[in-house]
One Martini backbone bead per residue (centre of mass of N, CA, C, O) as a GRO file, in nm:
protein
  116
    1MET     BB    1  -2.766   5.113  -3.606
    2GLY     BB    2  -2.481   5.045  -3.548
    3ASN     BB    3  -2.133   5.136  -3.597
    4ARG     BB    4  -2.231   5.314  -3.860
    5PHE     BB    5  -2.355   5.661  -3.875
    6ILE     BB    6  -2.624   5.887  -3.996
    7VAL     BB    7  -2.811   6.149  -3.831
    8GLY     BB    8  -3.080   6.382  -3.911
    9GLY     BB    9  -3.232   6.692  -3.774
   10ASP     BB   10  -3.504   6.793  -3.575
   11PHE     BB   11  -3.450   6.780  -3.223
   12ASN     BB   12  -3.540   7.004  -3.024
   13ALA     BB   13  -3.238   7.048  -2.894
   14LYS     BB   14  -3.059   7.238  -2.658
   15LYS     BB   15  -2.698   7.303  -2.705
   16THR     BB   16  -2.386   7.442  -2.698
   17HIS     BB   17  -2.223   7.206  -2.823
   18TRP     BB   18  -2.387   7.254  -3.126
   19GLY     BB   19  -2.475   7.595  -3.113
   20SER     BB   20  -2.650   7.683  -2.912
   21ARG     BB   21  -2.745   7.944  -2.689
   22LEU     BB   22  -2.876   7.709  -2.517
   23THR     BB   23  -3.003   7.498  -2.246
   24THR     BB   24  -3.180   7.197  -2.223
   25SER     BB   25  -3.301   6.906  -2.112
   26LYS     BB   26  -3.295   6.769  -2.390
   27GLY     BB   27  -2.998   6.842  -2.448
   28ARG     BB   28  -2.871   6.690  -2.212
   29GLU     BB   29  -2.982   6.407  -2.284
   30LEU     BB   30  -2.864   6.389  -2.570
   31LEU     BB   31  -2.566   6.424  -2.497
   32ARG     BB   32  -2.548   6.179  -2.314
   33ALA     BB   33  -2.621   5.973  -2.539
   34ILE     BB   34  -2.393   6.046  -2.731
   35GLN     BB   35  -2.159   5.979  -2.534
   36GLU     BB   36  -2.241   5.682  -2.455
   37THR     BB   37  -2.230   5.601  -2.785
   38GLU     BB   38  -1.988   5.744  -2.928
   39CYS     BB   39  -2.070   6.012  -3.051
   40GLU     BB   40  -2.145   6.295  -3.280
   41ALA     BB   41  -2.196   6.639  -3.309
   42MET     BB   42  -2.313   6.820  -3.608
   43SER     BB   43  -2.272   7.157  -3.743
   44THR     BB   44  -2.275   7.492  -3.852
   45GLY     BB   45  -2.336   7.705  -3.600
   46LYS     BB   46  -2.615   7.794  -3.710
   47PRO     BB   47  -2.910   7.896  -3.743
   48THR     BB   48  -3.242   7.721  -3.823
   49TYR     BB   49  -3.439   7.895  -3.647
   50TRP     BB   50  -3.708   8.133  -3.751
   51PRO     BB   51  -3.900   8.325  -3.589
   52THR     BB   52  -4.198   8.520  -3.611
   53ASP     BB   53  -4.147   8.612  -3.335
   54PRO     BB   54  -3.987   8.901  -3.222
   55GLY     BB   55  -3.936   8.779  -2.915
   56LYS     BB   56  -3.761   8.577  -3.061
   57ILE     BB   57  -3.477   8.364  -3.111
   58PRO     BB   58  -3.263   8.231  -3.290
   59GLU     BB   59  -3.194   7.870  -3.360
   60LEU     BB   60  -3.025   7.558  -3.296
   61ILE     BB   61  -3.188   7.226  -3.404
   62ASP     BB   62  -3.014   7.137  -3.653
   63PHE     BB   63  -2.851   6.814  -3.691
   64PHE     BB   64  -2.587   6.577  -3.650
   65ILE     BB   65  -2.534   6.224  -3.596
   66ILE     BB   66  -2.221   6.053  -3.541
   67LYS     BB   67  -2.060   5.730  -3.628
   68ASN     BB   68  -1.756   5.634  -3.735
   69ILE     BB   69  -1.692   5.923  -3.886
   70THR     BB   70  -1.484   6.123  -4.038
   71ALA     BB   71  -1.483   6.469  -4.065
   72GLN     BB   72  -1.301   6.487  -4.330
   73TYR     BB   73  -1.564   6.357  -4.505
   74LEU     BB   74  -1.727   6.615  -4.410
   75GLN     BB   75  -2.005   6.839  -4.502
   76ILE     BB   76  -2.160   7.131  -4.363
   77GLU     BB   77  -2.456   7.307  -4.486
   78GLU     BB   78  -2.646   7.559  -4.582
   79SER     BB   79  -2.969   7.616  -4.728
   80HIS     BB   80  -3.116   7.863  -4.974
   81ASP     BB   81  -3.336   7.712  -5.166
   82PHE     BB   82  -3.542   7.743  -4.935
   83ASN     BB   83  -3.868   7.860  -4.812
   84SER     BB   84  -3.801   7.789  -4.485
   85ASP     BB   85  -3.894   7.649  -4.160
   86PRO     BB   86  -3.624   7.555  -4.133
   87THR     BB   87  -3.306   7.558  -4.217
   88PRO     BB   88  -3.149   7.377  -4.429
   89ILE     BB   89  -2.927   7.097  -4.410
   90LEU     BB   90  -2.615   6.971  -4.543
   91LEU     BB   91  -2.462   6.653  -4.618
   92THR     BB   92  -2.133   6.557  -4.711
   93LEU     BB   93  -2.007   6.250  -4.844
   94SER     BB   94  -1.677   6.138  -4.888
   95GLU     BB   95  -1.403   5.948  -5.019
   96ASN     BB   96  -1.255   6.213  -4.964
   97ILE     BB   97  -1.078   6.451  -4.844
   98LEU     BB   98  -1.181   6.761  -4.727
   99GLN     BB   99  -1.147   7.089  -4.811
  100LYS     BB  100  -1.154   7.354  -4.574
  101GLU     BB  101  -1.287   7.649  -4.495
  102ASN     BB  102  -1.231   7.930  -4.280
  103ASN     BB  103  -1.501   8.077  -4.170
  104PRO     BB  104  -1.621   8.347  -4.043
  105VAL     BB  105  -1.772   8.386  -3.715
  106LEU     BB  106  -1.973   8.513  -3.453
  107VAL     BB  107  -2.041   8.217  -3.358
  108ASN     BB  108  -2.025   7.953  -3.109
  109ARG     BB  109  -2.020   7.702  -2.869
  110ARG     BB  110  -1.873   7.939  -2.667
  111THR     BB  111  -2.091   8.135  -2.650
  112HIS     BB  112  -2.183   8.398  -2.427
  113TRP     BB  113  -2.501   8.513  -2.418
  114GLU     BB  114  -2.514   8.699  -2.169
  115SER     BB  115  -2.271   8.881  -2.266
  116PHE     BB  116  -2.390   8.942  -2.556
   0.00000   0.00000   0.00000
């Protein structure tokens, strides 16, 4: 894909590293590939998949993989414009450094879900 890129989508791979509440084998494999290729995973840190089954828990499976692009030029946010599942996320790439607000969140990539 070259030395600089952004790829995003529904990877259906869960790993606490990018904000999922648990880790799956797909998530471990994808993180290993991300690290070996010196890329970075970026997300909103919020769930993007909202299951209709009440026995299932919302999960973060949509995120971006970035290589050689400084995070100061990127902004990732969830979109509430669509009535769909999963929740769409948007990435803005700017030519100027973006000033970001630190919004309080209830969970992050270090949330210990068993204790929660």
